[in-house]
N, C-alpha and C positions, 0 to 999 in steps of 0.2 A: 504494500500500500504506500503510495506517495505521501498521502496526508497522514499525519500522526494519529494513532488509534484514539488517544484521549480527545483530540479535537472532533473526531467523527462521533464518538459516543456522546460527548457533550451536546453536539448539534442535534443528533437524533433524539436525545432525551428532551431537549427544549422543544423540538418539533412535536414530539409525542404529547408534551404538556399542553401545547397550543391546540392540538387536535382534540384532546380530552375536553378542554374548555369549549372549543367550537361545537362539540357534540352534546354539550350540556344544556339544560333548560335555561340556565342563566344567560348564556350568549344570545339565545333567541329573544330575550326580553329587551336587549339593547339595540333595537332598530329604530329608525326614524330620528326623532329629536334625542339629543344626547347631552345630558347635563353633566356638570362636574361631579355631582354626587354619584351618578350612574357610572361615570368613567372610573372613579375611585373604586366603586363596588366591583366593577368588572376586573380591574387590575388586581384587586385583592384575591379574587378567585384564580386569575391567570397566573400570578406569581406563586400561588399556593400549589397549583397543579404542576407547574414546572419544577418547583422545589421538591415535590414528592417523586417525580420521575428521575430527577438527578440524584436524590438520596438513594433511590432504589438501585440505580446504575452503580453508584459508588459502593453500596453494600454487596451487590453481586460480584463486582470485580475484586472484592476483598475476601471472598469466600473460597478461593482456591479451586473453583470448579474447572476441571481439566479442559472441557470443551471451550470455555471462555478464554483460557490462557493460550490455547492453541491458536485462537483467532488473533491474539496479540503477540504471537511468536514465543513469548516467554513470561515468567512470573513477574520479573521486574517491570516490563511494559504494562502488565496487568495492574500492578500497584500504581503505576503512573496514571493510568485511567482512573483508578480509585481515588487518587489524590485530587485530580483536576475536577472530576465529577463532584467530589465532596466540596471543593472550594466554590464551584459555581452553584451548588445546592445551597450553600450558606448565603451566597449573595442574593439568591431569589428569596430565601427564607427571611433575611433581614429586610428586604423590600416589602415582602408580605406583611411582616410584623409592623413596620413603620407606616405603611399605608393604612393599616387597621388602627394603630394606636396614636399616631401623631395628631390627627384631628381631635381625638378625645382629650389629649393633653392640652392642646391649644384652647379647647372649650373650657377645660378646668382652670386654666390660667386667665380666662376672660379675654383672650386675644382675638378669638373669633366667636361668632354665635353658633349655637348648635343648629345644624341643618336638619331638615325633616328626613326621617328614615324612609328608605324606599319601601313601599308597600307591595308585598308579593301577592297579597290576596289569598294566601293559603291559611288553612285552619290547622292548628297543631294540638295534639293531645298532651296531657300532662307528662306522660312517659316520654314522648318525643322531645319535649322541652327539657326534661331532666337529663336525658342522654346527650342532647346537644350541649347543654351547659357543662356537663361533666368533661366533655372533650375540650371545651374552651378553658375550663379551670385547670386541667392537667397540663395544657400546652404552655401556659404562661411561664412557670419556672423552668420547664424543659428548654425553652428558647434561650434563656440566659445560660443555662448549663452547657447547651450545645455550642453556643457562641464562644464560651470560655474554653471548651475542649478543642475547638477548631483553632483558636489562637495558640494554644499549647502545641497543636500538631504542626502548625506552619511556622511558628517563631523559633528560629534555630538556636537562640540563646538560652531557651528553656531546656533543662536537662532531659535527655532522651527517655529516662526512666519514667518521667511524668507522661510522656507521649504514650508509652506502653501501657501504663496503668489506666489512664483515662480512656484510651481507645477501646478497652474491653467493655466499657459501658455503652458504646455507641449503638449496638443492636437493641438494647433496652430503650434508649432514647428514640430510635427509629420506630419501634413498636408503638410507643406512646404517640409519636407524630402521626403514624399510620391510623391510630385510633381517632385522633383529631380529624384527619382527612376524611375518615369514614363517617363520623358523627356530624361534621360540619355540613355534609350533604343534606341533612334533614331540613336545614334552613330554607333551601331553594327547591326541595323535593327532587333532588338529583336521582335518588334511588330508582332503578328500573330503566334509566336512560342509557344510551350508548356510551356517553361520557362517564357515567358512574361505573358501568361495567369495566371499561378500560382502566379507570383509576383504581378500582378494587383489585383488578387482576394484577 
């Protein structure tokens, strides 16, 4: 391959995230007039789906699956894919987090006025609300932990032993992030759509 394997995997993962969003009920709502609130809402979902696909790619290439490493010629190149997919995953996750939180922080500081929430028109059961809120509650501390672990992984002045210790927890962090990705779909009734199927897969 002329193009580096890491570059190819990152591009495919981002493209898959875009496809997932495009096949979701949320993307169908953003036609015609397009307000800043709608744009932010759409970008929250888009950065979230791309973050998930990149995290999944990073996890797969760290799992030492022989058929994957054959594609990248050797284990070292496989870990190179793992590294860059993880870095880009964190970039999208940070964007996802900031798009969700910064407007709330600005409202709390009385810098901007609270905008009206987009009305989906959906009715939710108490169980659906509880499950959705559990995913939102769990992901908050996980974001900060994941960001700290990524800094430890890429900042060379931090002793390697910390990289080894913290990296062991990434599969757990991924599972919680995956739970958030699954339960967040309840808000826009993604479950059952083509986008939801791909994301869950």
